PLY file of the C-alpha trace (Angstrom):
ply
format ascii 1.0
element vertex 106
property float x
property float y
property float z
element edge 105
property int vertex1
property int vertex2
end_header
19.97 -20.97 -8.09
16.73 -19.11 -8.20
13.71 -20.18 -6.32
11.15 -18.57 -8.24
9.09 -18.77 -4.96
6.56 -15.88 -4.96
4.00 -14.95 -2.29
0.85 -13.02 -3.49
-0.95 -10.27 -1.57
-4.36 -8.89 -2.60
-4.34 -5.23 -2.50
-6.53 -2.20 -3.20
-4.76 0.80 -4.37
-3.18 2.64 -7.03
0.57 2.95 -8.36
2.30 5.39 -10.75
3.96 3.70 -13.69
5.64 4.67 -16.81
2.37 5.50 -18.32
0.60 7.27 -15.32
-1.43 6.01 -12.67
-2.89 2.56 -12.59
-4.87 0.40 -10.49
-3.31 -2.19 -8.40
-4.90 -5.40 -6.93
-1.92 -7.72 -6.40
1.62 -7.39 -5.04
3.92 -10.44 -6.01
6.56 -10.52 -3.44
9.81 -12.78 -3.66
13.35 -12.84 -2.27
15.54 -13.97 -5.06
18.32 -12.81 -7.42
17.42 -9.36 -8.55
17.14 -8.42 -12.11
18.68 -4.75 -11.85
19.83 -4.03 -8.19
23.48 -4.70 -7.53
22.61 -7.26 -4.82
23.13 -11.02 -4.37
19.43 -11.31 -3.21
16.84 -8.76 -2.95
13.23 -8.53 -1.87
11.37 -7.94 -5.12
7.79 -6.51 -5.03
5.81 -6.13 -8.31
2.61 -4.20 -8.16
0.25 -5.35 -10.70
-3.45 -5.31 -11.57
-4.38 -8.89 -12.41
-7.78 -7.78 -13.08
-6.57 -5.68 -16.16
-4.48 -8.54 -17.14
-1.31 -7.71 -15.19
0.33 -6.36 -18.37
1.67 -3.14 -16.57
3.58 -3.39 -13.33
5.65 -1.19 -10.96
8.61 -3.09 -9.30
11.02 -2.46 -6.50
14.06 -4.34 -5.53
15.23 -3.81 -1.99
18.01 -5.18 0.10
16.99 -7.35 2.99
17.67 -4.56 5.50
15.96 -1.93 3.56
12.98 -4.37 3.35
13.00 -4.73 7.10
13.37 -1.08 7.72
10.43 -0.26 5.39
8.13 -2.74 7.19
8.87 -0.99 10.36
8.20 2.52 8.81
4.97 1.33 7.33
3.74 0.14 10.76
4.89 3.47 12.37
3.15 5.66 9.61
-0.02 3.46 10.17
-0.07 3.75 13.96
0.48 7.64 13.85
-2.16 7.94 10.90
-4.75 6.01 13.22
-4.12 8.07 16.01
-4.48 11.39 14.17
-7.43 10.37 12.28
-9.06 9.15 15.45
-8.52 12.40 17.07
-10.00 14.03 14.25
-13.15 12.25 14.28
-13.40 12.29 18.08
-13.05 16.13 17.89
-15.82 16.67 15.19
-18.97 18.20 16.59
-22.20 15.91 16.67
-25.50 17.39 16.29
-28.42 16.24 18.30
-31.88 17.06 18.11
-35.34 16.23 16.57
-35.57 15.85 12.74
-37.36 19.35 12.68
-34.60 21.09 14.61
-31.97 19.63 12.65
-33.86 20.72 9.33
-33.91 24.29 10.64
-30.16 24.39 10.98
-30.00 24.30 7.19
0 1
1 2
2 3
3 4
4 5
5 6
6 7
7 8
8 9
9 10
10 11
11 12
12 13
13 14
14 15
15 16
16 17
17 18
18 19
19 20
20 21
21 22
22 23
23 24
24 25
25 26
26 27
27 28
28 29
29 30
30 31
31 32
32 33
33 34
34 35
35 36
36 37
37 38
38 39
39 40
40 41
41 42
42 43
43 44
44 45
45 46
46 47
47 48
48 49
49 50
50 51
51 52
52 53
53 54
54 55
55 56
56 57
57 58
58 59
59 60
60 61
61 62
62 63
63 64
64 65
65 66
66 67
67 68
68 69
69 70
70 71
71 72
72 73
73 74
74 75
75 76
76 77
77 78
78 79
79 80
80 81
81 82
82 83
83 84
84 85
85 86
86 87
87 88
88 89
89 90
90 91
91 92
92 93
93 94
94 95
95 96
96 97
97 98
98 99
99 100
100 101
101 102
102 103
103 104
104 105
């Protein structure tokens, strides 16, 4: 029996679909019988742009185990990205001086 229970997440981003890149503003997420994946149940995620009418979508169907591994991988990528980008910002030189002194540099 299908539950048809869908959780929505608001997004800011892009996805590459059959017609090229598209804006995405919503992820419809569900755990139910898949349409294509050879699984009894799958986590489905449909990335759409509701603001554009939601006519195009990029969809994935993942096993429960794959979805859980993806969650951990996303967390790890964000954490290491935060560290790398924080170090890059901290290493950037800062300019200190009066407006006249700064103008003379350029």
